[in-house]
C-alpha positions as CSV (number, residue, x, y, z in Angstrom):
1,M,8.2,22.6,-6.4
2,P,9.1,21.8,-3.4
3,K,10.9,18.5,-2.7
4,H,9.1,16.0,-0.1
5,I,10.7,13.2,1.5
6,F,7.6,11.2,1.4
7,C,5.2,12.4,-1.2
8,H,5.9,14.7,-4.2
9,R,2.0,16.4,-3.2
10,I,1.4,17.3,-6.5
11,P,-1.7,19.1,-6.8
12,E,-3.6,17.2,-9.9
13,R,-2.6,14.0,-8.0
14,T,-4.3,15.2,-4.7
15,F,-7.9,14.9,-3.5
16,K,-9.2,18.4,-2.4
17,I,-12.2,19.0,-0.2
18,R,-13.7,22.2,-0.4
19,G,-10.9,24.2,-1.7
20,H,-8.2,22.4,0.5
21,Y,-5.7,19.5,-1.0
22,F,-4.3,16.7,1.1
23,P,-1.0,17.0,2.3
24,L,-0.6,13.5,0.3
25,C,-1.0,12.5,-2.8
26,S,-4.0,10.2,-3.9
27,R,-1.7,7.2,-4.0
28,C,-0.1,7.6,-0.9
29,T,-3.3,8.0,0.7
30,G,-4.7,5.1,-0.3
31,I,-1.6,3.5,1.1
32,I,-1.9,4.9,4.4
33,V,-5.6,4.0,4.0
34,G,-4.8,0.4,3.1
35,A,-2.5,-0.2,5.9
36,F,-4.7,1.2,8.7
37,F,-7.7,-1.3,7.4
38,S,-5.1,-4.0,7.1
39,L,-4.2,-4.0,10.5
40,I,-7.9,-4.0,11.7
41,T,-9.0,-6.8,9.7
42,I,-5.5,-9.4,9.5
43,N,-5.1,-9.2,13.1
44,F,-8.6,-10.9,13.3
45,T,-7.8,-13.4,10.7
46,F,-4.5,-14.7,10.4
47,S,-3.3,-17.0,13.1
48,S,-0.5,-18.8,12.0
49,Y,2.4,-18.4,8.7
50,D,1.2,-19.2,5.2
51,P,3.7,-18.2,2.4
52,Y,0.6,-18.2,-0.1
53,I,-1.0,-15.7,1.9
54,F,2.6,-13.9,2.2
55,L,3.1,-14.4,-2.1
56,S,-0.8,-13.0,-2.1
57,G,0.4,-9.4,0.0
58,I,3.5,-9.2,-2.3
59,L,1.0,-9.9,-5.7
60,M,-1.2,-7.3,-4.1
61,L,1.8,-4.2,-4.9
62,I,1.9,-5.2,-8.7
63,P,-1.0,-3.2,-9.5
64,A,0.5,-0.1,-8.1
65,F,3.8,-0.6,-9.1
66,I,2.5,-1.2,-12.7
67,D,0.3,1.9,-12.7
68,G,3.1,4.4,-11.2
69,T,5.8,3.1,-13.3
70,T,3.7,3.5,-16.4
71,Q,2.2,7.2,-15.5
72,F,6.1,7.8,-14.8
73,K,7.2,6.7,-18.6
74,G,4.0,8.7,-19.8
75,W,3.2,5.4,-22.1
76,R,-0.5,6.9,-20.2
77,M,-2.4,8.9,-17.6
78,S,-3.9,7.6,-14.6
79,N,-6.5,9.4,-12.7
80,N,-7.0,9.4,-8.5
81,T,-9.6,6.7,-7.9
82,L,-6.8,4.8,-10.0
83,R,-4.3,5.6,-8.1
84,F,-5.8,5.6,-4.8
85,L,-7.7,2.2,-5.8
86,T,-3.4,0.8,-6.4
87,G,-2.6,2.4,-3.9
88,F,-5.0,1.2,-1.2
89,M,-4.4,-2.5,-2.5
90,A,-0.6,-1.7,-1.9
91,G,-1.0,-0.8,1.7
92,F,-2.9,-3.6,2.6
93,G,-0.3,-6.2,1.0
94,V,2.2,-4.3,3.1
95,G,-0.3,-5.0,6.1
96,I,-0.4,-8.8,5.1
97,I,3.4,-9.3,4.1
98,S,4.2,-7.7,8.1
99,K,2.2,-9.3,9.5
100,E,3.4,-12.8,7.8
101,I,6.7,-11.9,8.7
102,D,5.8,-11.2,12.1
103,L,4.1,-14.9,12.4
104,F,7.0,-16.5,10.6
105,I,9.5,-14.7,13.4
106,G,7.1,-16.1,15.9
107,F,7.4,-19.7,13.8
108,V,11.2,-19.9,13.6
109,S,11.7,-19.0,17.1
110,F,8.9,-21.2,18.7
111,C,11.0,-24.4,16.4
112,G,14.2,-23.4,17.9
113,L,15.6,-22.5,14.5
């Protein structure tokens, strides 16, 4: 199995459409879709830094971490739908974290700290 920089690309863990596999696994596909979706929605919702929203972004990373870790340790077997959903949540959470960091830097800059 070839080593890839960003994604393992294991065929059993990758979506398949009309006999063709996606170039990324289900979890990485979910992360990219979630991050893209967060870019669209978050820019129209948050306008000032809020540590609770930042914390919610961090909490959204936990399901993907648990799913990936328990699968890696061999404690259970995940499926592509669960991988995609936890990846989507993680990608959306990364979008929230990024936006909150951007707002925080703007806030600190505005206050002259």
